[in-house]
Steps between C-alpha positions, in 0.01 A plus 500: 500500500602859433415817690309651203305172463325580837307800354436310168354209699281711725375700197395168333347365826307804622541782249261752655630443865656804651883480470625832615324755721619853562352838581494555123272205434458130476650300211408145404739221408376535139602871493836430670570230251414714204717794618793266573462376130496860383817581685666180381425595143637846547815366658547254220453768235764699669745216473492387866606133500554221742757592762460872451422716806205735536505750784162607639516832672152555635250520777298188578250483211319235282723625211820413693371148579390449132844608380673262730288227340562632163877491548478142627297406191785604264757332724633829632605567859321780678660732772237681704610833639277698748372839388668631824843456344665819352622501129854472616438169666299367214796576268738308742266206469485541126884502490496174690260303291523679154128479428356487152236736628416715800121538535381782730169640619425870487693590816811308365475674164492837664806414711694360208422809285636721775837327474751433231350156430739303281420320172659185644186456708212507242194659671133471427173563692257215582209670298718551186636146516149360520401675190779362289341161429172316543410180697488300180866591421623320807765224424441148642598498875868421533564143621771573760689247708430479873849645583476789253501840681146654550566831688777697673437663837738782580613544868759711665860413429785521736717687237240770464368351177158326476528129513270298262365171641420275202205261554398208272161369425585195722618718780172698504267205438654288768401765755167585346374147483592439859352826628179466300451151646606600858257788512236328298442771256181451287323701231282653767796663673595871493865545560662828594797641321672732749854469376643676200570286196879507546462361858495123510176489719302597186588171332257313721227765463496487125591145407305320776193692383572398140567140581173464692289735286442730797503882489773731634444858621781741421554718808612844366851601618356813657298284748770253579575660835174684561357292798149628495456468117663144507261384773209627318616354171545157657125492606359693197666277244419185695865382484521134596879459490719782616883501455731780608802596712434503872561870527186566290289276729655671805422843366141398429472354851634796684371790291223357283263322741555173316399297801197703593169328466451167334776343279464572130225256399671378172856462640606140539883524473754751609859458391792715592874491396794736434592581858459375855146545658529586873343217691276717720337646182466151354314401825278805464411418145439132569266567796303751284475266200468146648351368187745636247785272397839687559829425341851636554704450166868542468741517207717755337435616140761246380278209627159658534311310775709203624361458856153546651346496853130488573397705810246330719360532850795311636707813428303714730688394804844530336743781574768386246537665160251373248661208320547498122424138498595218277610457133232536229475529119702196454812656655740380761630705786817460713717713723862573439727388659363145486346343804464834675182621670571858391666616175451635155177377319588316185239405236503238227220402273277603205433863620869600514563765234681456173749774612559873491457644153837570334686264736584136493203262531432401865569140574443296809371618832419862574648656810244754606713711734219453765573339826250251622461287820339161517236484783453203724171423309689476166378840387751746349527842657635814335781664702627783271730592211858389463598804301384865454177428316200643695123502483318825521110475479534167320747614241838328482774764482870464448649790708780538239246596235403808708853575614620510134251784431567700825876474456483635153379839630765777458475587873559148605840329538375155626167359621351213681134415553316314775147424611395655819191366669276192416177428335300809411750715678800381291670794336801526254780710653805616306825572673729721292840652514508850343734554205569854586370802707143457358306270724273249319131582535205254536286668232779488237581144574141395497460669163798302364354179624156579353646546159681172493328258741142387572326697767528229763878538478512882558687571823300639799783667696868597446771534764834666437780317668880571503580145376337165452602237762646182369495129620809310565493369140474853357131508416263784607363436848132573467409379841749751652349784296149415628633467856653841473199658341438718804843659458461556117394833346148448346410745219 
């Protein structure tokens, strides 16, 4: 089976069933299938061939989903990029994957036209592309192999460059088949899509719906962290399967009256992933929604979901961190070093990525960089990161990506970044050494970040320090910077 086959099968089985719901309207599987064919025809007419890359720079829309399908139908590899990304970052992604085409929505086109957009990244709008060919012009769907690349998800890179995680049809389907069966998704379900398309959580939202013939509601980016609106949406749209980062649920619980009154009548499953969920908040949610199945899923972008833990009433008396559970999706999990009860989480199996785009193919086990601990009950627990990768509001961020931008400012000689606080209070702090008499200012550095990074990677505070402390092996000592925060000079 291929990812694009999921929509085709659903369109044949239940053509008029709702496929995608959004504030802009409801679209059936027949309409989605037809639009995907139209985009496939247009891509083919433009010379896009199997193995070519197509970058999608867009808000979450039906058109973006249809273009993903259209790209898969001609054997191309799609790379979704959130509309929150500035043109400079999209160009860095384009430099990485050399796309045959960059397709942008109206916001993206306006940003691109405001810059010196290069001819090496051919640019077209969704509307214009859709007019270039008709549904009847679509070529036969490409018969890819299971290990052919399907899409590339760009994450933060330690060198300051975006890093493209390349996922095959086998990788994605191994997870989707397991997840759809585990949650029991049926054509009667309404799934939420809280995450942006470049975030791996969205893979379940879209493809589990397509595999089962269910419908998926696209939560607008502007509502993603609006607790009142999200709570109202959950009830109004009769969402039956919710999937998001814990910080979104926490925000809804604390500031959106999510738990006030009766549980949402349609909700039957609540899944969270992407960051630790404080156990007391898990208890609060479980007590309020006793009849809703709850899952804690774990896995980096490079493996998608590789472990799962179902929260039940037995967890209400627990004070330990919520486990991430046991291996799923056909994967195997071990800790390194071998025979240890705590160590780096290592994943092997069908969901492990093909590799990073532009680098040598990945072979063998994937060392996640996450530290895990095996509980007495055989359930794996998440301990923390081995390196300097952090999670802020569910987004995985390599601090070096931000440091590269901050250090590039003319007033900065060197820079280090750290996360201060946890959960909803987590903030990105930059510690900088001035390059001259002019002291680096927060507004200027925030502006630099906003032009080159997604909004969730823009720093929240800057501290001017005389020098950056080093560890014994010569690396920047970030814990020492955070510990000395009271003595730094906030700007």
